N, C-alpha and C positions, 0 to 999 in steps of 0.2 A: 057863243059869239062866232059868226062866220069869219073866214080868214081875211076877207076884205075889211070888215069892221075892226078886227083885231089889228090889222096892219095900220089902219088910220089911227087907232087908239095909241099904239106904240109910237108911231111917228110923232103924234102930238106930245107925248110924254118926253120923247128924246129931244124934241125941239126946245123943251123947257130947260134942258141942261145948258150949262155955260159952254161957250165955244171950246174947241179942243185946245187952242192956243192959250186961252185963259185958264183952262184946267191944268195944262203943263206948268204955267207960271205959278198958279196957286199952290201946287204941290212940289215946287222946286224940282221938277222932273227933268233933270239933265240926263240924257241917255247914257247908260253905262256900257262901255266897250266890253267889259268882262262878261256881260250878259248878252252880248250880240245884239244890242238894241239900236234900231234906227226907226224912228216913229213916222207913221203915215198920218198926216193931219188934215188932208184934203178930203172932205166928205164926198165930193164929186167922184173921186177916184175909188174910194172904198165902196160907194154905192155901185159903181160900174163893175167892180170885181164881183160883187154878189149878183148883180143883174145878169152879167154875162155867164157866170157859172150856172145859174138857174136856167137860163135860156138854153144852154147847151145840153142840159139834162132834161129839157122839156117840162120844166116846172115853172109855175107862177110864183110860188113862194116855198118856204120850207114846210108849211102846213103842219102836219103832225110829226115832223121829223125832230130828232135830237141832234144838236150841234155841239161840237167841242172846239174851243179856240185855245191855242197855245201862245203864251206870252202876249196878252192883249195890250200891254203898255197903257197909254192914256185912253184907249177905248174907241179909237176911230173906226176900226173894222167891227168892233163889238156893237157899236150903234147901228151900223149898216146891217149886220146879221139880225139883230133884234127887230129891225124894221121889216125883215122878211119873214116874220111870224114863226119862228121855231116853237115847238111845244116847250122845249127847254134849251137854254144855252149854258154850257158849263165852261168856264174860263179857268185855265191852269196857269198860275203866275207865281214867280219866286220873289219878285220885288215888292216889298211892303208898301212902298209909295203907290204902286199901281193897284194893290189890293184896296187901298183907301178910295181910289177913283172908282173901282168896280162897285164898292159899297154905295157910293153916291148914285151910280146908275141903277143899282137894285132898288134904291128908295123910290125911284120913278117907275120902274117896270115890274117890281114885285118878284114873286118866287120863280118867274120865268128864267131868271138869272141865278145860276149856282156858281159859287166862288170856291176854288180850291187853291190854297196857298201851299205850293209844293213843286217838286221837280218833275217835269213832264216825262223825263226818261225813266222814271220810276212809277209812272201811273199807266196802268194797262186799260186803255179805253175799250179794247175789244172785249174785256171781261164784264163790262157794264151791261146790265140786262136790257136797257132801253134800245128800241129799234123803231124806225130805221136810223142808222148812225151816219152823220156827216162830220168831217173835220174841215174847218176853214181857218187858215192861219197865215199871218205874215211870220214865218218861222224865224226864231233866233238863228242867225246864219251859222253860228259855231256848232250847233247840234242838229242842223237840218237833215243831213244825210243819215246819221244814226236813228233819228226819229222815223224817217221815211222807211228805212229798212225794217225797223220793228213793225210798222204798220203793214208792210208788204207781206210779212209772215202771217198776218191775221186778216188779209184783205177781204176774205169772205164775210167778215163781220160788218163791213162798211158799204154804204151806198155810193159815197163819193168822198174824195179828198180834194179840196181846193187849196193849194199851197203856194206860197211865194218863196222863191229861192234867189240866190245870186244868179245872174243870167248864165254865168259860165257853168254852174251846177245844173241848171235847167237844160242847157245845151248838151251836157253829158247824158242826162236822163233821156233826152229825145234822140240822141245820136244814132244814125243808121250804121249798119255794118260797113266796113271799109272807110271809116271816118276817123280822124285823129282824136275826136272826143269820145268815141265809142269805147265802152269799158264795162267794168263790173256792174255799176249802178244802172247803166243802159239795159243790160241783159236782165237783171232782177226785175226792174220796173216793167219792161216790155213783155216779159213772160207772165206777169201777174195782172197787168192792167192795160186798158186802152188809155193812152196819155195824149193830151192835146194842150197846145199853148193857147192861153187866153189873152194875156196882155204882157207887153214889155213896158217897164216903168223907168223913166229917167231918174238919175240920182237926185235931181232937184226936187223930186216929189217928197223927199224924206227930210226929217230933222233929227240929227244932223245929216247932211248929204253924204252918203258913202262915196267911195271912189268908183263904184261899179254900178252897172244897170241891174235891175231886178226883173224877174219874170214870174208870172202867175201861171201855174199848170193845173189842169183838171185831170184827176185819176179816177177811172171807173173800173171796177173789177172785170177782168176778161171773162169770156163765157166759160172757160175752164181754167182753173188755177192749179199751181203746184201744191203738193203737200209740204208741210214744214220740213220733212225729211229730204224731199227733193230739193227744196230751196237751200237747205244747209249744204248739200252736195254741190249745188251750183256756186254758192258762195266760196267754198273751198277751191273748187276747180278754177273759177275765174280769178281768184286771188293768186293762185299759182301762175296762171297764164299771163295775166296783165302785170304781175309783179316783175316780169321780164318781157315786156311787150314787144321789144325789138327782136327778140329771139324766136326762132321757129319752135313750134310746140313740141317737136321731138326732143328739144332741149328743156324747155320750161316745164313740160309735163312728163319728164322722163321717169319720175317716181311712180307713175301709173303702170301696173303690170300689163304686159301685152298691148302696149299703147298702139303700135302700128296695126295690129289686127283689129282692135276696137275702132280705130279711125277708118279702116277699110270698110267696115260694116255700115258706116253712116256717111261715106263719101267725103271724108276729110283727108287732105294730104298732110302727112307729118311735116312737110316743108311749109305749111301755112303758118302765118303769124296770127296771134289771137284776134286781131281786128278783122280778119278774113272769115271768121267763123260766126254764123248766125246764132241768135238766141236759141232757136229750136235745135240746132246742131250741138250746142253746148248742153242742152237738156238731154239729148239722145246719148251723148257721151257720158254724162253724169249717171244716167240710168244703167249704163254698162259697168259702172265702177262698184 
């Protein structure tokens, strides 16, 4: 079956499912704060997320790609991903109520949908043999940064990450040098990936409505990435520096032997504060440690 025919077939099957609001009501699916849940029930928005991500990647659909979704909830984004014809979509979900909804979707779409009932923080997607790999998720807000950092360590394994964050977290990821939002996650993400903002979403798009805006970002591996050893050094270095972000690095990084000589080699002044140091300069300093 070609991708166009497959897309039409999936769309027809998904249209036979109950509406997302009816699904939520039928399963008593009140969002759980402890699981970081805020549900996106508007298919126009979920379709736009997938369409925009694919367009930026120069793709018509997921074709033969393998997609992973973390915390699918009632399945709004799940339905939109399936409509874009992945070879397989694997959903990772802890909430038993949502597992039941995923099983209903699988009845319509067949083995294209794989369901994992477990903790995404303990599931290493990079180790899965399938390629090419994409992750598409409205991430649980309370574990979004730990998940991202884990994927950044293995970024070579992925073709793309399309991820929704709290807008303030997305702003930190995208922040340039000399910006108050610039910090550890900015540096890690920008060294490993080309990152771009796809959409900002109003709180009213979600059920229940959170107090903050959300942002969808697209991550694609940079042409050259750091090794895991280099990334670990960057993590340690930036944690020290930004742990005392208002102090000059001669103070916050004083535990580094011959700090001033190392700084001189790469054009960093010991009087700099961490937000004045570019990702590449942090990498150069880490390589000297």
